C-alpha positions in Angstrom: -83.6 81.0 52.1 -85.9 83.9 51.2 -86.3 85.1 47.7 -84.9 88.6 48.6 -81.7 87.0 50.1 -81.3 84.8 47.0 -81.5 87.9 44.8 -79.0 89.7 46.9 -76.5 86.8 46.6 -77.1 86.6 42.9 -76.5 90.3 42.4 -73.3 90.1 44.5 -71.7 87.3 42.4 -72.8 88.3 39.0 -70.3 91.1 38.5 -67.2 89.1 39.7 -68.3 86.1 37.5 -68.7 88.3 34.4 -65.3 89.9 35.0 -63.6 86.4 35.4 -65.4 85.2 32.2 -64.1 88.3 30.4 -60.4 87.9 31.4 -60.8 84.2 30.7 -62.0 84.8 27.1 -59.2 87.4 26.5 -56.6 84.9 27.6 -58.2 82.1 25.5 -57.9 84.4 22.4 -54.2 84.8 23.2 -53.8 81.0 23.6 -55.8 79.9 20.5 -54.4 82.4 18.1 -50.9 82.3 19.6 -50.9 86.0 20.5 -49.3 87.9 23.4 -51.0 91.0 24.8 -48.2 91.8 27.2 -47.9 95.3 25.5 -51.3 96.2 27.0 -49.7 96.0 30.4 -48.2 98.9 32.5 -44.8 100.0 31.4 -43.6 102.5 34.1 -43.0 106.1 33.0 -43.6 105.3 29.3 -46.3 107.7 28.2 -47.5 105.6 25.3 -48.2 102.7 27.8 -50.2 104.7 30.3 -53.4 103.1 29.0 -52.0 99.9 30.7 -53.2 101.4 34.0 -56.7 100.0 32.9 -55.9 97.4 30.3 -53.3 95.5 32.3 -56.0 94.2 34.7 -57.4 92.1 31.8 -54.1 90.5 30.7 -52.5 87.4 32.1 -49.3 85.5 31.3 -50.6 81.9 31.4 -53.5 79.8 32.6 -51.9 79.3 36.0 -51.6 83.1 36.4 -55.2 83.4 35.3 -56.5 80.7 37.7 -54.6 82.1 40.7 -56.3 85.5 40.2 -59.7 84.2 39.2 -60.5 82.4 42.5 -59.8 85.4 44.9 -61.5 87.7 42.4 -64.7 85.6 42.7 -64.5 85.4 46.5 -63.3 88.9 47.4 -65.3 90.5 44.7 -68.6 88.8 45.7 -68.0 89.8 49.3 -67.5 93.4 48.3 -70.7 93.5 46.2 -72.7 91.7 48.9 -71.7 93.8 51.9 -70.7 97.1 50.2 -73.1 97.2 47.2 -73.7 101.0 47.2 -69.9 101.7 46.8 -68.6 98.4 45.4 -68.2 99.5 41.8 -66.6 102.8 42.8 -64.1 100.9 45.0 -63.2 98.5 42.1 -62.7 101.4 39.7 -60.6 103.5 42.0 -58.4 100.5 43.0 -57.6 99.9 39.4 -57.0 103.6 38.6 -55.0 104.5 41.7 -53.0 101.3 42.0 -52.3 101.2 38.3 -51.2 104.8 38.1 -48.8 104.5 41.0 -47.4 101.4 39.5 -46.9 103.3 36.3 -45.1 106.0 38.2 -42.9 104.0 40.5 -42.4 100.4 39.4 -39.5 98.6 37.7 -39.1 99.0 34.0 -41.0 96.1 32.7 -44.5 95.2 31.6 -46.8 94.7 34.6 -49.9 92.6 33.8 -52.6 90.8 35.7 -55.4 91.6 38.2 -53.3 91.0 41.2 -53.2 94.7 42.1 -57.0 94.7 42.1 -57.1 91.6 44.3 -54.7 93.2 46.9 -56.9 96.3 46.9 -60.0 94.3 47.6 -58.1 92.4 50.3 -57.0 95.5 52.2 -60.4 97.3 51.7 -62.4 94.3 53.2 -59.8 93.8 55.9 -59.8 97.3 57.2 -63.4 98.4 56.6 -64.9 96.1 59.1 -62.6 97.3 61.9 -63.2 101.0 61.0 -67.0 100.7 61.0 -67.2 98.4 64.1 -70.1 96.5 62.6 -70.3 92.9 63.7 -71.0 91.5 60.2 -68.2 93.4 58.6 -65.7 92.6 61.4 -66.6 88.9 60.9 -65.8 89.4 57.2 -62.5 91.1 58.1 -61.5 88.1 60.2 -62.5 85.7 57.3 -60.3 87.7 54.9 -57.4 87.5 57.4 -57.8 83.7 57.9 -58.2 82.8 54.2 -56.0 85.4 52.5 -53.8 86.7 55.3 -50.6 85.2 53.8 -51.1 87.5 50.8 -49.5 90.3 52.7 -46.0 88.9 51.9 -46.7 89.6 48.2 -46.3 93.4 48.7 -42.6 92.9 49.6 -39.8 92.3 47.1 -39.4 88.6 47.9 -40.2 87.1 44.5 -38.7 89.4 41.9 -40.5 87.6 39.0 -43.8 89.0 40.2 -45.0 92.6 40.2 -44.8 93.2 44.0 -45.2 96.9 43.1 -48.7 96.4 41.7 -49.5 94.3 44.8 -48.2 97.1 47.1 -50.0 100.0 45.4 -53.2 98.0 45.1 -53.0 97.3 48.8 -52.4 100.9 49.6 -55.3 101.9 47.4 -57.7 99.6 49.3 -56.6 101.1 52.6 -57.2 104.7 51.4 -60.6 103.8 50.0 -61.6 102.0 53.2 -60.9 105.2 55.1 -62.5 107.5 52.5 -65.8 105.5 52.3 -66.0 104.7 56.0 -69.2 106.7 56.4 -71.0 104.9 53.6 -72.7 101.5 53.9 -73.2 99.5 57.1 -72.1 101.2 60.3 -71.8 100.3 64.0 -75.0 99.2 65.5 -76.4 101.7 68.0 -78.9 100.4 70.6 -81.7 102.7 72.0 -83.1 101.7 75.3 -86.8 102.5 75.8 -88.3 103.4 79.1 -90.8 101.0 80.7 -94.2 102.5 81.2 -94.9 100.3 84.2 -91.8 101.6 86.0 -92.8 105.2 85.3 -96.2 104.4 86.7 -94.7 102.8 89.8 -92.4 105.9 90.3 -95.4 108.2 90.2 -97.3 106.2 92.8 -94.1 106.0 94.9 -93.6 109.7 95.1 -97.3 110.3 95.7 -97.1 108.1 98.8 -95.4 111.0 100.7 -92.3 109.0 101.5 -89.3 111.3 102.1 -86.5 109.9 100.0 -84.1 112.6 101.2 -84.2 111.2 104.7 -83.7 107.7 103.4 -80.6 108.8 101.4 -79.1 110.6 104.4 -79.7 107.7 106.8 -78.2 105.4 104.2 -75.1 107.5 103.9 -74.7 107.7 107.7 -74.9 103.9 107.9 -72.2 103.6 105.3 -69.9 106.1 107.0 -70.4 104.4 110.4 
């Protein structure tokens, strides 16, 4: 593997790793000191809790919740920063802000915590972007996302009422909107340009100089077909 490719992979995974370490440390503080940061979550339509739009992403209920979010964050986050580096950070920020705000506006009255909304936004963004751009690499990534995380789509429906399906839904919607909004940035459909062959041009020039009447040929050929 070339050095440039290694650096590209390293740059792609470093941000998701740092984020997972951060949310892991925050939860460790809760566990060690027997604290509960649930009040940093999103409490819908409560003005004093609007800061939870951002802070809720860093708070998790238990280690199982943390682990279930950490793995897809690493995989989907690394894919985002690898294939969509110029806009990756913007996509993450806007998923958090849009998904979090809409959850604050229209979710059930309870504290909503965790990075699941962000994960659903990454999922829908990576899923849709490849098909919009019609780039082979990105379409392959879209199929990978479908195969590995396709079952996540059930999480946007009110099936398990003990989870914030509202955060899942609005994160998912945010990813779709951003995939459309940023469709012109980054990798695009490959366009092939066919070059003319100099030898053919040379042959054509000699052909016409020979004095052969192509019009007669075409007329005779047509007559033969009609007969």
